[in-house]
Every structure is written in structure tokens, then in C-alpha cells.
C-alpha positions in Angstrom: 13.0 -27.8 22.4 10.6 -28.2 19.5 8.7 -25.3 18.7 4.9 -24.6 17.2 5.8 -23.0 13.6 8.7 -23.0 11.7 7.5 -19.2 11.2 5.9 -17.0 12.3 4.7 -14.1 10.2 2.9 -11.0 12.2 0.7 -7.9 10.8 -2.0 -9.4 8.4 -2.1 -6.7 6.1 -0.6 -6.4 2.4 2.3 -7.6 3.0 2.6 -9.8 5.6 -0.4 -12.1 3.9 0.8 -11.6 1.0 4.3 -13.5 3.0 2.7 -16.1 4.0 1.0 -17.2 0.7 4.0 -17.2 -1.4 5.7 -18.5 1.7 3.3 -21.5 2.0 4.7 -22.8 -0.9 8.7 -22.6 -0.1 8.2 -24.4 3.8 5.9 -25.4 6.0 4.9 -24.7 9.5 3.7 -21.1 8.8 1.9 -19.1 11.8 0.3 -15.9 10.4 -0.9 -13.6 13.3 -3.1 -10.6 12.9 -6.3 -9.0 14.0 -9.2 -8.6 12.3 -10.5 -5.2 11.1 -12.5 -4.0 13.6 -16.6 -3.5 12.9 -17.2 0.1 14.6 -14.3 2.0 13.8 -14.3 5.1 16.5 -14.9 2.4 19.1 -12.5 0.8 18.1 -8.8 1.1 20.9 -7.0 -1.4 19.4 -4.1 -2.3 15.9 -5.6 -0.8 13.0 -4.0 -1.0 8.9 -4.1 1.0 6.0 -5.8 -1.3 3.8 -9.0 -0.7 5.5 -10.4 0.9 2.0 -12.1 -0.2 -1.3 -9.7 1.7 -3.9 -5.7 1.6 -4.2 -3.5 3.1 -7.7 -2.0 -0.2 -8.7 1.0 1.0 -12.2 3.9 0.2 -13.5 4.4 3.8 -14.1 7.3 5.0 -11.3 10.7 6.9 -11.8 11.9 4.3 -9.5 13.3 1.4 -11.1 13.0 -1.1 -7.7 9.4 0.4 -7.5 8.3 -0.2 -10.9 9.9 -3.8 -10.9 8.1 -4.2 -7.2 4.8 -3.5 -9.3 5.2 -4.4 -13.1 6.0 -7.9 -10.7 3.0 -7.6 -8.5 0.6 -7.3 -11.3 1.6 -10.2 -13.6 -0.1 -12.0 -10.4 -3.2 -10.1 -9.7 -5.5 -12.7 -12.5 -3.9 -16.0 -11.3 -4.2 -14.2 -7.1 -8.1 -13.8 -8.3 -8.3 -16.9 -10.3 -7.5 -19.4 -7.5 -9.2 -17.7 -4.6 -12.1 -16.6 -6.5 -12.3 -13.0 -5.2 -11.9 -10.4 -7.3 -9.9 -7.5 -6.4 -8.5 -6.0 -9.9 -9.7 -3.0 -12.2 -7.8 -2.8 -15.0 -9.4 0.3 -16.0 -5.8 1.7 -16.9 -3.9 5.0 -15.2 -3.1 8.7 -16.5 -0.6 10.5 -14.9 -0.8 14.3 -17.0 1.8 17.0 -15.5 4.4 19.7 -16.9 6.9 19.3 -19.7 10.2 17.5 -17.7 12.5 20.2 -17.1 15.8 17.9 -17.4 16.7 14.6 -17.8 16.6 14.0 -13.9 12.4 14.5 -13.6 10.0 12.3 -12.2 8.0 12.2 -16.2 11.7 11.3 -17.5 12.5 8.8 -15.4 9.5 6.9 -15.4 9.5 6.5 -18.8 12.9 4.9 -19.0 11.4 2.5 -16.4 8.6 2.1 -18.6 10.5 1.1 -21.2 13.6 -1.7 -19.3 10.2 -3.1 -18.0 8.0 -3.7 -21.4 5.7 -1.5 -20.4 3.5 0.4 -22.6 2.7 3.8 -21.7 1.1 6.3 -24.4 2.0 9.8 -23.8 -0.3 12.4 -24.9 -0.1 16.3 -26.6 -1.5 18.9 -24.8 -3.6 19.5 -27.8 -5.2 16.2 -26.9 -5.7 15.8 -23.4 -8.1 17.9 -22.0 -10.4 16.4 -25.0 -9.7 12.9 -24.3 -9.9 13.2 -21.1 -12.9 15.6 -20.4 -13.6 15.0 -17.0 -10.1 16.8 -15.7 -9.9 20.3 -16.5 -5.8 20.3 -16.1 -2.7 23.4 -17.0 -3.4 23.8 -21.1 0.4 23.2 -21.3 0.5 19.6 -19.3 1.4 16.5 -20.8 0.0 13.2 -20.8 1.4 9.7 -20.0 -1.6 6.6 -20.1 -0.3 2.8 -18.9 -3.8 1.4 -20.1 -2.7 -2.1 -19.6 -1.0 -3.5 -16.4 -2.2 -0.5 -14.8 -5.3 0.9 -13.4 -6.6 0.2 -9.4 -7.1 -3.1 -6.9 -9.6 -3.2 -3.1 -6.9 -3.8 -0.5 -9.2 -5.2 1.9 -10.4 -7.9 -0.9 -6.5 -8.4 -2.4 -6.3 -9.0 2.0 -8.7 -11.2 1.4 -7.6 -13.3 -1.4 -4.2 -13.5 0.3 -4.9 -15.1 3.7 -7.7 -17.1 2.2 -4.7 -19.2 -0.5 -1.9 -19.0 2.3 -5.3 -20.7 4.3 -5.6 -23.7 1.6 -1.4 -24.3 1.7 -1.0 -25.1 5.3 -0.4 -21.3 7.3 -1.9 -21.5 10.5 -4.3 -18.0 10.8 -4.6 -16.5 14.3 -6.2 -13.4 14.9 -4.7 -11.9 17.5 -2.3 -8.9 18.2 1.5 -10.0 18.7 2.5 -7.9 21.7 6.2 -8.7 22.0 8.8 -10.9 20.5 11.4 -12.3 21.6 14.3 -14.2 21.1 14.8 -16.5 23.0 18.6 -17.9 21.9 17.4 -20.7 20.2 13.8 -19.7 18.6 11.7 -16.5 19.3 9.1 -16.2 21.2 6.2 -14.2 20.6 3.6 -13.4 22.0 -0.1 -12.0 22.2 -2.0 -9.6 24.5 -4.8 -12.3 24.8 -1.3 -13.4 27.0 -0.7 -16.6 24.5 2.8 -17.3 23.7 4.0 -18.9 20.1 7.1 -20.3 19.7 9.2 -19.8 16.1 12.8 -21.0 14.6 12.3 -17.6 12.5 9.7 -14.8 12.7 9.4 -11.9 9.9 7.3 -8.2 11.2 5.0 -6.9 8.6 2.9 -4.9 10.8 3.8 -1.8 8.6 3.1 1.8 10.6 2.6 -0.1 13.7 5.7 -2.2 13.4 7.6 0.5 16.0 5.1 0.1 18.8 4.3 -2.3 21.4 8.2 -4.4 21.1 7.8 -6.5 18.0 11.4 -5.7 17.2 14.9 -5.3 19.4 15.5 -1.8 18.0 12.6 0.1 15.9 13.6 0.7 12.4 13.9 4.0 11.0 10.9 4.7 9.0 8.5 8.4 10.0 4.4 7.5 9.9 2.5 10.4 8.7 -0.8 11.2 8.8 -2.9 11.0 5.4 -6.8 12.5 5.1 -8.1 11.3 2.2 -11.4 13.1 0.6 -14.2 11.0 -0.6 -16.7 12.8 -3.2 -20.0 10.8 -3.2 -21.0 10.4 -6.8 -25.2 10.2 -7.8 -26.1 8.8 -11.4 -25.1 12.5 -13.5 -21.7 12.4 -11.8 -21.6 8.4 -13.0 -21.9 9.7 -16.3 -18.6 12.2 -16.4 -16.3 9.9 -13.8 -18.4 6.4 -14.5 -15.3 5.7 -17.4 -12.2 7.7 -16.0 -9.1 5.3 -15.4 -7.2 5.6 -12.3 -6.0 9.2 -11.9 -1.8 11.1 -11.2 -1.6 15.1 -11.8 1.6 16.2 -11.0 2.8 19.4 -9.6 6.1 21.3 -9.7 7.4 19.2 -6.4 7.3 15.5 -6.1 5.2 16.2 -2.9 2.7 17.9 -4.5 1.0 15.3 -6.5 -2.7 14.4 -6.3 -4.0 11.0 -6.7 -7.7 10.2 -7.9 -9.2 7.1 -8.1 -12.1 6.2 -10.0 -16.0 5.3 -8.9 -16.4 3.4 -6.1 -18.2 1.4 -4.5 -18.1 1.5 -0.3 -19.3 -1.0 2.1 -22.0 1.7 3.0 -23.8 1.2 -0.4 -22.7 4.5 -1.7 -20.2 5.2 -4.8 -17.7 7.6 -4.1 -14.7 9.3 -6.3 -11.9 9.3 -3.6 -8.8 11.8 -3.9 -5.5 12.3 -2.1 -1.8 13.6 -1.8 1.5 14.3 0.2 1.5 17.4 2.3 0.8 16.5 6.0 3.5 17.4 8.0 1.8 14.8 11.0 3.7 12.3 12.2 3.0 10.1 15.3 5.6 8.6 17.9 2.9 6.2 19.8 0.3 3.9 19.9 -2.3 5.5 21.9 -2.0 8.7 19.2 -2.3 6.7 15.7 -5.3 5.2 17.0 -6.4 8.6 17.9 -5.6 8.9 14.3 -7.1 6.5 13.0 -10.7 7.1 14.7 -11.2 10.4 13.9 -12.2 11.5 10.5 -8.4 12.9 9.5 -7.8 16.9 9.0 -10.6 19.1 8.2 -7.6 21.5 6.9 -6.2 18.8 4.6 -10.0 17.9 3.0 -10.6 21.4 2.7 -7.2 21.8 0.6 -7.9 18.5 -1.1 -11.6 20.0 -2.4 -10.4 23.3 -3.3 -8.0 21.0 -5.5 -11.2 18.5 -6.7 -13.6 21.1 -7.7 -10.4 23.2 -10.5 -9.6 19.4 -11.5 -13.1 18.5 -12.1 -15.6 20.8 -12.0 -18.2 18.3 -12.5 -18.4 17.9 -8.7 -19.1 20.8 -7.3 -22.7 20.0 -5.5 -21.2 17.0 -4.2 -21.6 15.9 -0.6 -18.0 15.4 0.7 -16.4 13.5 3.6 -13.1 12.7 4.5 -10.9 10.1 6.5 -7.8 8.9 8.1 -4.8 6.9 6.9 -1.2 6.5 7.5 1.5 6.4 5.5 5.3 4.9 7.2 7.8 6.3 5.1 12.0 5.4 5.1 14.7 7.6 4.6 15.7 5.3 1.8 12.6 5.9 0.0 12.6 2.2 -0.5 10.7 -0.4 1.9 12.6 -2.5 4.1 13.0 -5.6 3.7 15.8 -8.0 6.3 17.0 -8.9 9.3 17.4 -7.3 12.4 20.0 -7.1 15.0 19.0 -11.0 15.8 19.2 -13.5 12.9 15.4 -15.3 13.8 13.7 -11.5 13.4 13.1 -9.7 10.0 11.0 -6.8 9.5 9.1 -6.0 6.5 7.5 -1.8 6.6 8.3 0.9 4.7 5.5 1.7 2.7 6.2 4.6 1.5 2.7 5.8 0.1 3.2 3.8 -2.5 3.4 0.3 -1.7 -0.4 -1.5 -1.9 0.3 -1.9 -5.6 3.2 -3.9 -5.1 2.4 -5.4 -2.1 2.3 -9.3 -3.4 6.1 -8.5 -4.1 7.3 -7.3 -1.0 5.3 -10.1 0.4 7.2 -12.2 -1.6 10.4 -10.7 -1.1 9.7 -11.5 3.3 9.4 -15.2 1.6 12.1 -16.2 0.5 13.8 -14.0 3.2 12.4 -16.2 5.7 13.3 -19.3 3.6 16.8 -18.5 2.1 18.1 -15.6 5.1 19.0 -12.8 2.3 18.0 -11.3 -0.5 19.6 -10.9 -3.7 20.9 -8.2 -6.3 17.5 -9.3 -8.8 15.5 -8.4 -5.4 17.4 -5.0 -4.8 18.5 -6.9 -1.9 20.7 -4.0 -0.6 18.4 -0.9 -1.8 16.3 -3.1 0.8 18.1 -3.0 4.0 16.4 -2.1 7.0 18.1 1.4 8.7 17.5 1.6 12.3 16.9 4.1 14.9 
């Protein structure tokens, strides 16, 4: 039978929109299906996305070669995407890591330094005696060393990046369908996609790139093995006094004794309400979701009060100048895989593929992960240079 599209991508988030842009240069007959961001978050009872934000850290400094490579490849395309779309989203302010001396060769810092040399990244090591002098806003342990990546690092505006990807995809001939996909079915010779409005679309192949929502509704033949975890972010409202202190800071990550104790800090950024916020978050919350209704309720909340208070204690210890600033919080979710890598591969159906599993670090790499999704759809597989073996999906 004749199909409506050759390829359909489900999910208009950071990976899905990127996949559509890249696929547009490889093939014709493409559709990108996904809803827009709700105007009133707390009154919305549909699908959400984790890119509804104004700032995410970007850097290549990473203890894993695959993740470092994904980030470097994406970063090297940021300026081209901005120029072609006319939408700015990248602030190259650098990224500072600060942490205790490495304990052994397998310590995160030593692994990251090795990866940086492989990728040709320029990372400056800053002695403890110089760290607090150069980055005076940060009251870290006096034994901590700094690792500063000045180029190919900083932060991106995820909302703006998704807009840029979608604009370029549409200019490349992709049909943008504003709807929520509720089912995907392999019909033998083709795939049928049904939306919440009752419309159906057919395609030769489908890529499900729905982030933490990939296992909800009936988008996959079998659920992928992931944990959808709650994350709370804290926002400090910044005034003129604080801007004089924090205005020129790079993106910052302070390491703890365990990887889950790391704290990330975004420089002051203006948000949609016209106010400027310094944002920070961590990776210690244990609340997970298995039902669509529970994820929706979380996105309609302001996150965890206990986690906001925990983050506030850390923020004031690291950045005493924040004392007195109004603090609020917001919800996010992280989608973790047991492999520690994103999934990019076909399901039990040779016509339905999946791209998901950001593991709380994928925003900066989303353009490259989207490219891998496009290659997967157009060519049917990923090679070793794209870490295809590591990205094999695991199903529940």
C-alpha cells in the first residue's frame, strides 16, 4: 500500500527535532509528530518534555569517550545551526569542574582528562591555591582542583535549540504535525501511528524519540528498560548586586565523593517571566515513575520541597553571596538506562526504532544523538564509529 510518509519521528523534543533536521538531508517524505509546550504548565494534562527550560550545561569534559564524543560532535555544529536557523541558543562561557584530587586512574577526573586528550579538547588544570582566587564566587574546599574548559563549553537554551532544529527540519521539507502520538503499530508492510485526536498516519519506518514518555501509551512493541526519575531544580532570583558577582561565571560542576553527589550550576540567565535566575541541581532524588498520570502530576508541581531545601543548603555553602535571594524550584525528569548509554536501535519490529535514554546528561549532545537516530532510520544500523554496539536498546 501507499504510505503517507517514508519516515515518521515521534517526539518533538531535543533528540526528535534534531533527528528530523538531519534526516531531511538524507531522505524525503518525513514527518515529525509532537505537541507544543503547554501555555499553562500547572493546568496541562497531556504530555510534557524536559527541554522546557532556558539553560543547560554543555561541555566535552566527560569520563566516558562515547558521551564526550557525542558532545564534541554536537558542539561543533552549534554555530552552523544558529546561522542557518537565525535562532541563537549557545553561550560559550566555558565550563568549570571543581573537585577533590583523583584517587586512582579510574577516577572520573582522570578518565575525563584522558577523553579530553583524545578529543583534542583544551582543558586547563587550576591548582587549589589559584582556584578560589580566579573563581571568587565559589567557596569550594581549599583542597579542590579546578578543570576549566574555555572553548566548546558553556550553556545552551534548550527551548531555542528545539525551535532552531524544527525550523531547519521544516525548511528541509519535513512535515510538522502538532499532535500527541498514542499508538504505534507494525502492520506488516508498514507502520501505523495514531494520535490523540484520532488521526492515523502510515510510514515505512518510525523512530520513537519520546524521552521519558517513550514507555507510555503504546509507542513501542515492548517497553525499553529505563528508569524515569524525578529531578528538582532550584532557581535563585538574581538582582544587580548578585549580577556583579555571578554575571561572568562559567557553567560550573562541583564534584562530590560519589558521582551522584555532583552539583551543577548554571550562570545567571533571563527566563520567560523577565527575571534572571541562577539555577542549580543534583542527582540524588530516588522517586521514579511507572505511570503516565504520576509523571504528569510531577510536571505540574514545583518539585520536591525537601530537595529544594537540600539544594539551597549546598548553594549557600558554595556561593554565600546568594544569601537573601528569593529561591524557587521546578520539576524535571531524567531517563536512565542500565547501560549508562542512550538507546538508538530497532525494537522487535524492523520498522520501529527507538531513540531515548538521556541519562541526565544528553541535552548538550542532542544534535549528535538526533543524527544517530536519522542514520538508524535511513541506513538501518549504526557502525562502530558511532558507538552502535553501546547504544543497543535493552527491553524490559
